[in-house]
C-alpha positions as CSV (number, residue, x, y, z in Angstrom):
1,L,18.8,21.7,23.0
2,R,19.4,24.8,25.2
3,V,23.1,23.8,25.6
4,V,23.6,23.3,21.9
5,L,21.7,26.3,20.6
6,G,22.8,28.5,23.4
7,H,26.3,28.6,21.9
8,K,27.3,29.7,18.5
9,L,26.2,27.3,15.8
10,P,29.0,25.6,13.8
11,L,28.7,26.8,10.2
12,H,30.1,25.6,6.9
13,P,33.4,27.7,7.0
14,Q,33.4,28.0,3.2
15,R,29.9,29.3,3.3
16,H,30.6,32.0,5.9
17,I,30.9,34.5,3.1
18,A,29.7,38.0,2.2
19,Q,26.6,38.1,0.0
20,S,28.6,39.6,-2.9
21,E,30.7,36.4,-2.9
22,I,27.9,33.8,-3.4
23,Q,29.7,32.1,-6.2
24,I,30.2,29.2,-3.8
25,Y,26.9,27.9,-5.2
26,Q,28.3,28.0,-8.8
27,N,28.6,24.2,-8.9
28,K,24.9,23.7,-8.2
29,F,23.8,26.1,-10.9
30,N,26.8,26.0,-13.2
31,R,27.0,29.8,-13.1
32,P,27.4,32.4,-10.4
33,L,24.2,33.5,-8.7
34,R,22.9,37.0,-9.4
35,N,21.2,37.2,-6.1
36,M,20.0,35.2,-3.1
37,S,16.5,34.7,-4.4
38,E,17.9,32.2,-6.9
39,L,18.5,29.8,-4.0
40,H,14.7,29.4,-3.6
41,L,14.9,29.3,0.2
42,P,11.8,29.9,2.3
43,T,11.6,33.6,3.3
44,I,12.3,34.7,6.8
45,T,12.0,38.3,7.8
46,L,15.0,39.4,9.8
47,N,15.4,42.7,11.7
48,I,19.1,42.9,11.1
49,A,20.6,46.3,10.5
50,D,23.8,45.2,8.8
51,P,23.9,41.5,7.9
52,Q,27.5,40.8,7.1
53,T,27.2,37.2,6.0
54,I,24.6,34.6,5.2
55,A,25.9,32.6,8.2
56,G,25.5,35.6,10.4
57,C,21.9,36.0,9.3
58,A,21.3,32.3,10.1
59,E,22.8,32.6,13.5
60,R,20.8,35.6,14.4
61,A,17.5,34.2,13.0
62,I,17.9,30.9,14.9
63,A,19.0,32.6,18.1
64,Q,16.0,34.9,17.9
65,C,13.6,32.0,17.4
66,F,15.2,29.9,20.1
67,T,15.3,32.8,22.7
68,K,11.5,33.3,22.2
69,F,10.9,29.5,22.4
70,D,13.1,29.2,25.6
71,K,11.4,32.0,27.5
72,Y,8.2,30.0,27.8
73,E,9.8,26.9,29.4
74,K,9.3,28.0,33.1
75,K,5.6,28.9,32.6
76,V,4.9,25.7,30.6
77,L,6.4,23.6,33.4
78,Q,4.3,25.4,36.0
79,D,1.2,24.1,34.0
80,N,-1.1,26.8,35.3
81,D,-2.2,28.2,32.0
82,P,-2.5,26.7,28.5
83,E,-1.4,29.9,26.7
84,P,2.4,29.5,27.3
85,L,2.2,26.0,26.0
86,H,0.5,27.3,22.8
87,Q,3.2,30.0,22.5
88,M,6.0,27.6,23.0
89,R,4.6,25.3,20.3
90,V,4.3,28.3,17.9
91,R,7.9,29.3,18.6
92,M,9.0,25.7,18.0
93,R,7.4,25.8,14.5
94,R,9.2,29.1,13.8
95,L,12.5,27.7,15.0
96,R,12.2,24.6,12.8
97,S,11.3,26.9,9.8
98,A,14.4,29.1,10.5
99,I,16.7,26.0,10.6
100,A,15.2,24.6,7.4
101,A,15.5,27.9,5.6
102,F,19.2,28.2,6.5
103,A,20.0,24.5,6.2
104,P,22.4,25.1,3.3
105,V,24.8,27.2,5.4
106,L,24.5,25.2,8.7
107,I,26.2,22.2,10.1
108,L,24.0,21.3,13.0
109,P,25.1,18.9,15.8
110,K,23.0,15.7,15.9
111,E,21.4,17.0,19.2
112,V,19.6,19.6,17.0
113,S,18.5,17.3,14.2
114,D,15.1,17.7,12.6
115,R,14.1,14.4,14.2
116,Q,14.9,15.8,17.7
117,L,13.1,19.1,17.1
118,G,10.2,17.1,15.6
119,Q,10.0,15.0,18.8
120,I,9.8,18.2,20.9
121,A,7.1,19.6,18.6
122,R,5.0,16.5,18.7
123,T,5.1,16.3,22.5
124,L,4.1,19.9,22.7
125,G,1.4,19.2,20.2
126,K,-0.1,16.3,22.1
127,V,-0.4,18.3,25.4
128,R,-1.8,21.3,23.5
129,D,-4.4,19.0,21.8
130,W,-5.6,17.8,25.2
131,D,-6.0,21.4,26.3
132,V,-8.0,22.4,23.3
133,L,-10.2,19.3,23.6
134,Q,-10.9,20.1,27.3
135,A,-11.8,23.7,26.5
136,Q,-14.2,22.5,23.8
137,L,-15.9,20.0,26.1
138,D,-16.2,22.6,28.9
139,S,-18.0,24.9,26.4
140,Y,-20.8,22.3,26.2
141,R,-21.5,22.4,29.9
142,P,-24.1,25.2,29.9
143,Q,-26.3,23.4,27.3
144,L,-26.2,20.0,29.1
145,P,-28.6,18.7,31.8
146,A,-27.1,17.9,35.2
147,K,-27.0,14.1,34.4
148,E,-25.1,14.7,31.2
149,N,-22.7,17.0,33.1
150,K,-21.8,14.1,35.4
151,R,-21.0,12.0,32.4
152,L,-18.9,14.8,31.0
153,D,-17.0,15.0,34.3
154,K,-16.1,11.3,33.9
155,I,-14.9,12.0,30.3
156,I,-12.9,15.0,31.4
157,D,-11.3,13.0,34.3
158,R,-10.1,10.4,31.9
159,L,-8.9,13.2,29.5
160,N,-6.9,14.8,32.4
161,R,-5.2,11.5,33.2
162,D,-4.1,11.1,29.6
163,R,-3.0,14.7,29.5
164,Q,-1.0,14.3,32.7
165,H,0.8,11.3,31.1
166,D,1.6,13.3,28.0
167,F,2.7,16.3,30.2
168,L,5.1,14.1,32.1
169,L,6.6,13.1,28.7
170,L,6.8,16.8,27.8
171,E,8.7,17.5,31.1
172,K,11.2,14.7,30.3
173,T,11.6,16.0,26.7
174,I,12.2,19.5,27.8
175,H,14.7,18.5,30.5
176,G,16.2,16.1,27.9
């Protein structure tokens, strides 16, 4: 994923056009579009001073989302804190949304298919779910008697084994 998204994304050449030239969509609507809102694409806020083309906006939005996603990889793989995993998962959702929003102007390689991104998102989600469950179970400790805490320890040990299995899958998915 890093290799593919780290380079410029291939775009539909005929759609790499200025916003004033959006008549390319005339066939779909049988008339020229008055503005971009007629495309009914999901809204993404971009901090772009001078967007020259729709494709340029798409490139910048996806690159911005991917850069934020990618910066958490090292911390996630260290597995010392659940917060980077949570942030990486959030960034993956935003990346997928940006790609979906600009899908009409993108030609994505098969390595960056929605299926591939979905697999990464699901793997991140599984490990995150284990972290949330463990935090919830740990919050019960103060109210439990000592005997019940021992039972809870057994449950958490099992949970940690399952989480470790899913974390290994996450490592393989990230290294791809």
